[in-house]
Wavefront OBJ file of the C-alpha trace (Angstrom):
o trace
v 43.053 91.827 -6.600
v 45.529 93.272 -4.092
v 45.830 91.292 -0.863
v 47.381 93.256 2.006
v 48.586 90.986 4.803
v 48.470 92.414 8.334
v 50.149 91.254 11.525
v 49.051 92.407 14.986
v 51.833 94.989 14.861
v 50.608 96.265 11.483
v 47.087 96.746 12.834
v 48.532 99.048 15.474
v 50.355 101.066 12.796
v 47.503 101.941 10.454
v 47.363 105.673 9.761
v 44.890 107.759 7.752
v 46.112 110.935 6.028
v 45.078 114.013 7.997
v 45.122 116.312 4.956
v 45.004 115.869 1.175
v 48.327 114.603 -0.151
v 49.409 116.994 -2.938
v 51.296 114.414 -5.007
v 48.496 111.843 -4.968
v 46.085 114.622 -5.976
v 48.416 115.700 -8.804
v 48.482 112.110 -10.041
v 44.694 111.818 -9.814
v 43.988 115.100 -11.589
v 46.320 114.144 -14.441
v 44.401 110.907 -14.802
v 41.113 112.819 -14.816
v 42.437 114.832 -17.758
v 43.485 111.679 -19.639
v 40.533 109.425 -18.833
v 36.773 109.317 -19.206
v 36.506 108.003 -15.650
v 34.668 110.576 -13.543
v 34.103 112.760 -16.614
v 30.566 113.736 -15.574
v 31.347 114.267 -11.887
v 34.386 116.431 -12.588
v 33.082 118.102 -15.754
v 33.109 121.673 -14.434
v 36.536 121.196 -12.834
v 37.881 119.891 -16.139
v 36.542 122.865 -18.107
v 37.978 125.344 -15.632
v 41.369 123.687 -15.335
v 41.842 123.218 -19.071
v 41.153 126.912 -19.597
v 43.454 127.921 -16.737
v 46.275 125.678 -17.968
v 46.004 127.262 -21.399
v 46.079 130.761 -19.897
v 49.146 129.865 -17.830
v 50.932 128.441 -20.881
v 50.976 124.966 -19.354
v 48.769 123.011 -21.741
v 51.591 121.821 -23.982
v 54.117 120.866 -21.246
v 51.394 119.084 -19.270
v 50.461 117.003 -22.312
v 54.028 116.441 -23.472
v 55.773 115.892 -20.134
v 53.375 115.044 -17.322
v 51.069 112.805 -19.351
v 54.120 110.741 -20.317
v 55.208 110.236 -16.693
v 51.691 109.767 -15.271
v 50.133 107.457 -17.890
v 46.962 105.456 -17.496
v 48.240 101.953 -17.040
v 49.356 99.243 -14.647
v 52.536 101.000 -13.503
v 53.323 104.460 -12.114
v 56.788 105.526 -10.915
v 56.810 105.586 -7.120
v 59.135 108.600 -6.958
v 56.255 110.805 -8.147
v 54.303 110.139 -4.924
v 57.045 110.441 -2.278
v 56.328 109.975 1.449
v 57.329 113.605 1.987
v 53.978 114.560 0.439
v 52.546 114.170 3.925
v 54.307 117.424 4.766
v 53.001 119.452 1.815
v 53.908 120.188 -1.771
v 57.265 121.849 -1.073
v 58.437 118.900 1.020
v 57.186 116.458 -1.624
v 59.053 118.162 -4.459
v 62.187 118.324 -2.337
v 61.817 114.584 -1.754
v 61.721 114.019 -5.520
v 64.884 116.086 -5.951
v 66.759 114.221 -3.197
v 65.991 110.732 -4.451
v 69.156 108.882 -5.617
v 69.788 109.080 -9.347
v 69.807 105.309 -9.803
v 66.391 104.923 -8.161
v 64.789 107.460 -10.483
v 66.365 105.913 -13.574
v 65.327 102.399 -12.537
v 61.709 103.485 -12.224
v 61.735 105.444 -15.484
v 63.212 102.447 -17.324
v 60.557 100.191 -15.793
v 57.865 102.585 -17.018
v 59.510 102.713 -20.441
v 59.234 98.939 -20.713
v 55.472 99.146 -20.169
v 54.540 102.510 -21.664
v 57.334 103.978 -23.837
v 58.546 107.355 -22.605
v 60.266 110.186 -24.544
v 64.061 110.182 -24.589
v 64.249 113.181 -22.233
v 62.660 111.076 -19.455
v 65.802 108.929 -19.315
v 67.757 112.044 -18.272
v 65.670 112.632 -15.124
v 68.452 111.164 -13.033
v 70.320 114.419 -13.626
v 69.774 117.407 -11.383
v 68.787 120.120 -13.914
v 66.217 117.952 -15.687
v 64.664 116.866 -12.411
v 64.447 120.456 -11.179
v 62.630 121.403 -14.374
v 60.205 118.539 -13.756
v 59.492 119.538 -10.152
v 58.943 123.160 -11.213
v 56.405 122.005 -13.806
v 54.649 119.835 -11.199
v 54.561 122.806 -8.816
v 53.010 125.093 -11.420
v 50.499 122.435 -12.445
v 49.555 121.864 -8.796
v 48.922 125.603 -8.377
v 46.407 125.560 -11.225
v 44.720 122.164 -10.945
v 44.737 121.419 -7.215
v 45.317 124.497 -5.050
v 42.032 126.311 -5.883
v 40.070 123.301 -4.594
v 41.923 122.956 -1.292
v 38.995 123.804 0.979
v 36.609 121.431 -0.724
v 39.187 118.640 -0.650
v 39.874 119.230 3.047
v 36.156 119.284 3.854
v 35.560 115.961 2.126
v 38.544 114.415 3.905
v 37.402 115.698 7.307
v 33.988 114.128 6.755
v 35.512 110.842 5.606
v 37.893 110.716 8.552
v 34.897 111.281 10.811
v 33.306 108.120 9.441
v 36.504 106.126 9.877
v 37.003 107.492 13.402
v 33.480 106.432 14.307
v 34.182 102.909 13.033
v 37.487 102.860 14.930
v 35.879 103.887 18.219
v 33.091 101.365 17.778
v 34.994 98.299 16.609
v 38.713 99.064 16.537
v 41.150 99.086 13.638
v 39.577 96.041 12.017
v 36.224 97.847 11.877
v 37.997 100.824 10.288
v 39.478 98.577 7.599
v 36.084 96.974 7.027
v 34.477 100.401 6.519
v 36.797 101.734 3.791
v 34.173 101.148 1.112
v 32.875 98.677 -1.466
v 36.315 98.270 -3.070
v 37.632 96.685 0.146
v 36.897 93.450 2.026
v 38.437 92.719 5.406
v 39.046 89.005 5.880
v 41.299 88.833 8.911
v 44.283 89.082 8.607
v 44.030 90.147 4.943
v 42.519 93.276 3.400
v 41.317 92.430 -0.105
v 41.328 95.399 -2.471
v 39.852 95.690 -5.959
v 42.945 96.225 -8.091
v 44.163 96.262 -11.674
v 46.618 93.403 -11.135
v 46.876 90.378 -8.868
v 49.467 90.808 -6.122
v 50.189 90.340 -2.431
v 51.598 92.999 -0.122
v 53.068 91.773 3.185
v 53.363 94.686 5.618
v 55.798 92.885 7.971
v 55.316 95.207 10.906
v 55.622 98.462 8.940
v 51.937 99.327 9.092
v 50.329 101.273 6.265
v 49.404 104.855 5.476
v 45.907 105.184 3.985
v 45.436 108.189 1.681
v 41.835 109.009 0.668
v 42.159 111.061 -2.526
v 39.621 113.611 -3.705
v 40.256 113.526 -7.471
v 40.908 109.796 -7.863
v 38.409 107.497 -9.526
v 37.967 103.750 -9.837
v 40.334 101.285 -8.238
v 42.758 102.103 -5.396
v 46.496 102.506 -6.022
v 49.435 101.178 -3.993
v 53.149 101.775 -4.442
v 54.716 99.350 -6.900
v 57.869 98.749 -4.830
v 56.930 96.502 -1.896
v 60.142 97.577 -0.182
v 58.952 101.174 0.275
v 56.866 102.286 3.281
v 53.393 100.940 2.399
v 50.816 103.431 1.132
v 47.322 102.852 -0.231
v 45.460 105.628 -2.042
v 41.779 105.283 -2.871
v 38.913 107.522 -4.023
v 36.888 109.464 -1.515
v 33.313 108.249 -1.808
v 30.749 109.281 -2.879
v 32.172 111.341 -5.770
v 31.513 115.085 -6.021
v 28.039 116.102 -7.125
v 28.013 117.497 -10.679
v 27.508 121.242 -10.796
v 24.384 120.883 -12.924
v 22.811 118.653 -10.268
v 23.151 121.249 -7.518
v 20.187 123.439 -6.488
v 19.966 126.593 -8.548
v 18.753 128.674 -5.590
v 20.833 128.969 -2.458
v 19.412 129.200 1.052
v 20.208 132.702 2.415
v 22.916 132.452 5.042
v 20.939 134.788 7.290
v 18.382 132.028 7.798
v 21.115 129.904 9.385
v 22.387 132.343 12.027
v 20.310 131.397 15.005
v 17.629 129.250 16.528
v 17.324 125.571 15.766
v 19.699 125.480 12.814
v 22.476 127.176 14.792
v 22.019 124.440 17.401
v 22.130 121.834 14.632
v 25.397 123.297 13.337
v 26.911 123.221 16.833
v 25.780 119.640 17.441
v 27.111 118.186 14.181
v 30.576 119.710 14.670
v 31.872 116.341 15.890
v 29.592 114.182 13.736
v 26.148 112.890 14.683
v 23.635 110.541 13.138
v 20.132 111.825 12.347
v 18.712 110.093 15.432
v 21.437 111.463 17.712
v 20.952 114.916 16.275
v 17.183 114.794 16.831
v 17.707 113.895 20.496
v 20.449 116.494 21.000
v 18.461 119.355 19.472
v 15.072 118.235 20.756
v 13.275 117.828 17.432
v 11.647 114.923 15.625
v 13.552 112.670 13.264
v 11.803 114.254 10.304
v 12.620 117.715 11.655
v 16.280 116.824 12.057
v 16.312 115.446 8.515
v 14.772 118.658 7.144
v 17.332 120.841 8.916
v 20.294 118.776 7.710
v 18.922 118.856 4.162
v 18.778 122.665 4.217
v 22.266 122.935 5.689
v 23.677 120.408 3.249
v 22.138 122.207 0.262
v 23.736 125.420 1.522
v 27.144 123.728 1.599
v 27.453 123.912 5.393
v 27.232 120.222 6.279
v 27.905 116.932 4.579
v 26.185 113.576 5.078
v 27.642 110.086 4.672
v 25.970 106.678 4.836
v 27.399 104.451 7.595
v 25.623 101.104 7.462
v 21.937 101.744 8.186
v 22.526 105.274 9.511
v 23.589 108.648 8.097
v 26.359 110.646 9.762
v 26.301 114.457 9.499
v 29.449 116.600 9.838
v 30.456 120.203 9.133
v 32.129 121.432 5.977
v 34.861 124.086 6.355
v 32.280 126.736 5.380
v 29.879 125.432 8.020
v 32.571 125.575 10.688
v 33.474 129.139 9.707
v 29.840 130.259 9.693
v 29.172 128.676 13.065
v 32.222 130.373 14.490
v 30.876 133.750 13.321
v 27.320 133.068 14.447
v 28.510 132.075 17.918
v 30.977 134.928 18.192
v 33.893 132.700 17.198
v 37.404 133.986 17.379
v 40.525 133.735 19.474
v 38.546 134.102 22.675
v 35.901 131.500 21.933
v 37.198 127.969 22.310
v 33.740 126.464 21.852
v 33.359 127.538 18.232
v 34.716 125.011 15.706
v 37.511 126.368 13.590
v 37.237 126.235 9.826
v 39.689 123.884 8.160
v 41.434 125.149 5.083
v 43.193 123.075 2.501
v 46.950 123.519 2.307
v 46.582 125.206 -1.059
v 44.147 127.954 0.028
v 40.553 128.772 -0.730
v 38.580 127.091 -3.469
v 37.654 129.515 -6.229
v 35.536 127.384 -8.552
v 33.154 124.522 -8.041
v 34.449 121.249 -9.470
l 1 2 3 4 5 6 7 8 9 10 11 12 13 14 15 16 17 18 19 20 21 22 23 24 25 26 27 28 29 30 31 32 33 34 35 36 37 38 39 40 41 42 43 44 45 46 47 48 49 50 51 52 53 54 55 56 57 58 59 60 61 62 63 64 65 66 67 68 69 70 71 72 73 74 75 76 77 78 79 80 81 82 83 84 85 86 87 88 89 90 91 92 93 94 95 96 97 98 99 100 101 102 103 104 105 106 107 108 109 110 111 112 113 114 115 116 117 118 119 120 121 122 123 124 125 126 127 128 129 130 131 132 133 134 135 136 137 138 139 140 141 142 143 144 145 146 147 148 149 150 151 152 153 154 155 156 157 158 159 160 161 162 163 164 165 166 167 168 169 170 171 172 173 174 175 176 177 178 179 180 181 182 183 184 185 186 187 188 189 190 191 192 193 194 195 196 197 198 199 200 201 202 203 204 205 206 207 208 209 210 211 212 213 214 215 216 217 218 219 220 221 222 223 224 225 226 227 228 229 230 231 232 233 234 235 236 237 238 239 240 241 242 243 244 245 246 247 248 249 250 251 252 253 254 255 256 257 258 259 260 261 262 263 264 265 266 267 268 269 270 271 272 273 274 275 276 277 278 279 280 281 282 283 284 285 286 287 288 289 290 291 292 293 294 295 296 297 298 299 300 301 302 303 304 305 306 307 308 309 310 311 312 313 314 315 316 317 318 319 320 321 322 323 324 325 326 327 328 329 330 331 332 333 334 335 336 337 338 339 340 341 342 343 344 345 346 347 348 349
């Protein structure tokens, strides 16, 4: 178990990632390729990515280099998930390059003592070797993460909506209590299901919470307690397997007006089924039917919050609503579609 100790100052400095962190997603995808965890949920993603890595000539270097540095185990080098990841992949890779040589070597040697690494890994303190590593990470990110940017962003927007609702209702402590079944808030300590037993004292630094689309199982924190605290954990629930999705799609034309257009507008900021029924002027069962159709079409997403269900837009839903309502630069009322930093998703994971 991981016990995170909060002071009053720390509670005021809790932050939730606004967009997917590229380096935490790189780590998670590499673990999906090495582990059976999430195998069913990410089956289609795995097939697509393995084929794309082979086409790009990356299969061998990913197995020989990245698997060695991102092993399944109790320790992961912190320099591979730098704080600069908050600013995007380019900033993250630059952060890896700028890290002092001795810090990189210390972390590689620590990894080597737990999970033996190839001899080349001990040369990562040097500039040329580290540049080769960051270029490989960049190319891997382009194949395994970038095509799924919109879906990742949509899931994160929905999850942040749930956390924001908890925050507005009960404050930061309610937010911490609503992170999911892997967490238990026992003031002033957040208990986290974890691979090892440890305590993390924040000491006024606060913590950055990073929900991660491709992660699975237990959350992950930085190993060095002296670094700015970060906690990454899986977005929940996991993606629906492709084979479980409806085989027939609802025509988009059926969603461009009337009651469902009103439903799309109303859920832009997140509403429960009861709130939606009152806002649109339909029965609870009617509201449930409309959200089911929209969810099956990929336009909305629904999340359980205690005894209620909260409905929010996906990026596709926001884009469609903007078009249906005449969205554009001159229409401030139409929600704007959110796009992942890596671009549009091209295959369903």
